[in-house]
C-alpha positions as CSV (number, residue, x, y, z in Angstrom):
1,X,87.3,111.9,116.6
2,X,86.1,113.5,119.8
3,X,82.9,115.4,120.0
4,X,82.2,118.5,122.0
5,X,78.6,118.3,123.2
6,X,76.6,120.9,125.0
7,X,73.5,118.9,126.1
8,X,73.7,115.4,127.5
9,X,70.7,115.7,130.0
10,X,70.5,112.0,130.8
11,X,70.7,110.8,127.2
12,X,73.2,108.5,125.6
13,X,75.4,110.4,123.2
14,X,78.4,109.3,121.3
15,X,81.3,111.3,122.6
16,X,84.1,109.9,120.5
17,X,84.9,107.2,117.9
18,X,87.9,105.8,116.2
19,X,89.1,102.6,114.6
20,X,87.4,99.7,116.4
21,X,85.7,101.6,119.1
22,X,83.0,104.2,120.0
23,X,82.6,106.0,123.3
24,X,79.1,106.5,124.7
25,X,79.0,109.1,127.5
26,X,82.8,108.7,127.8
27,X,82.6,104.9,128.2
28,X,84.6,103.0,125.6
29,X,83.0,100.1,123.7
30,X,84.9,97.8,121.4
31,X,82.1,95.4,120.4
32,X,78.9,95.8,118.4
33,X,76.2,97.7,120.3
34,X,72.9,99.5,119.9
35,X,72.8,103.1,121.2
36,X,69.5,104.8,121.9
37,X,68.8,108.0,123.8
38,X,67.6,106.2,126.9
39,X,68.9,102.6,126.4
40,X,72.2,101.0,125.6
41,X,72.5,97.4,124.4
42,X,76.1,96.3,124.7
43,X,75.6,92.6,124.0
44,X,74.2,92.8,120.4
45,X,75.5,89.6,118.9
46,X,76.6,90.3,115.3
47,X,80.3,91.2,115.0
48,X,80.2,92.3,111.3
49,X,77.8,92.6,108.4
50,X,78.6,89.0,107.5
51,X,77.2,87.9,110.9
52,X,73.9,89.8,110.5
53,X,70.7,87.7,110.6
54,X,67.0,88.8,110.2
55,X,66.5,88.3,114.0
56,X,69.2,90.9,114.7
57,X,67.1,93.4,112.7
58,X,63.8,92.2,114.2
59,X,65.3,93.2,117.7
60,X,65.4,96.8,116.4
61,X,61.6,96.9,115.8
62,X,60.8,96.4,119.5
63,X,61.5,100.0,120.8
64,X,59.1,102.2,119.0
65,X,61.8,103.9,117.0
66,X,61.4,106.3,114.0
67,X,64.7,105.5,112.4
68,X,67.6,103.0,112.7
69,X,71.1,103.9,111.6
70,X,73.1,100.8,110.8
71,X,76.8,101.4,111.0
72,X,78.6,98.7,109.0
73,X,82.1,99.1,110.3
74,X,84.9,101.2,108.8
75,X,83.4,101.1,105.4
76,X,79.8,101.1,104.0
77,X,78.6,97.6,103.2
78,X,74.9,96.9,102.4
79,X,73.3,93.9,104.1
80,X,71.2,91.8,101.8
81,X,67.4,92.5,101.5
82,X,66.6,89.3,103.4
83,X,68.5,90.7,106.4
84,X,66.7,94.1,106.2
85,X,63.2,92.6,105.6
86,X,62.1,92.8,109.3
87,X,62.7,96.6,109.3
88,X,60.8,97.0,106.0
89,X,57.9,94.9,107.3
90,X,57.7,97.0,110.4
91,X,57.7,100.1,108.2
92,X,60.7,101.4,110.2
93,X,63.0,103.9,108.5
94,X,66.6,102.9,108.3
95,X,69.9,104.1,106.8
96,X,73.0,102.1,106.2
97,X,76.3,103.9,106.5
98,X,79.8,103.4,107.9
99,X,80.2,103.6,111.7
100,X,81.6,107.1,111.8
101,X,78.8,108.6,109.7
102,X,76.3,106.7,111.9
103,X,77.8,108.2,115.0
104,X,77.6,111.7,113.7
105,X,74.1,111.3,112.4
106,X,72.9,109.6,115.6
107,X,73.9,112.6,117.8
108,X,72.2,115.1,115.5
109,X,68.9,113.1,115.5
110,X,69.0,112.6,119.3
111,X,69.6,116.4,119.7
112,X,66.5,116.9,117.5
113,X,64.4,114.7,119.9
114,X,64.0,111.9,117.3
115,X,63.4,108.3,118.4
116,X,66.6,106.9,116.8
117,X,68.9,103.9,117.3
118,X,72.4,103.5,116.1
119,X,73.2,99.8,115.6
120,X,76.9,99.8,115.3
121,X,79.0,96.9,113.9
122,X,82.6,97.7,114.9
123,X,84.4,95.0,113.0
């Protein structure tokens, strides 16, 4: 799906997505990544939900975010509570959803000025 966006203004926005990829500001990414309005982490190590470790979630607590959207690939899969514990301990809001829902929600929250990250697992 391709998005038509009216305001980019120096922010990272998800401009398209499809099976196994997302595009951030028209740049295609085919590996797991973290997208924030002003930062892009393209070397996030987990490839799938099965690869997630608590340290991967702990990384997400370092940016002063309000909410983290965790895109679990083409289908919704919930990571275990031990994986999510660092977010809970940091009192950081999070939502788990499939990648496509995470992409759509991320753009809406960025447009609202929220401090949000989309942690996207593309496999």
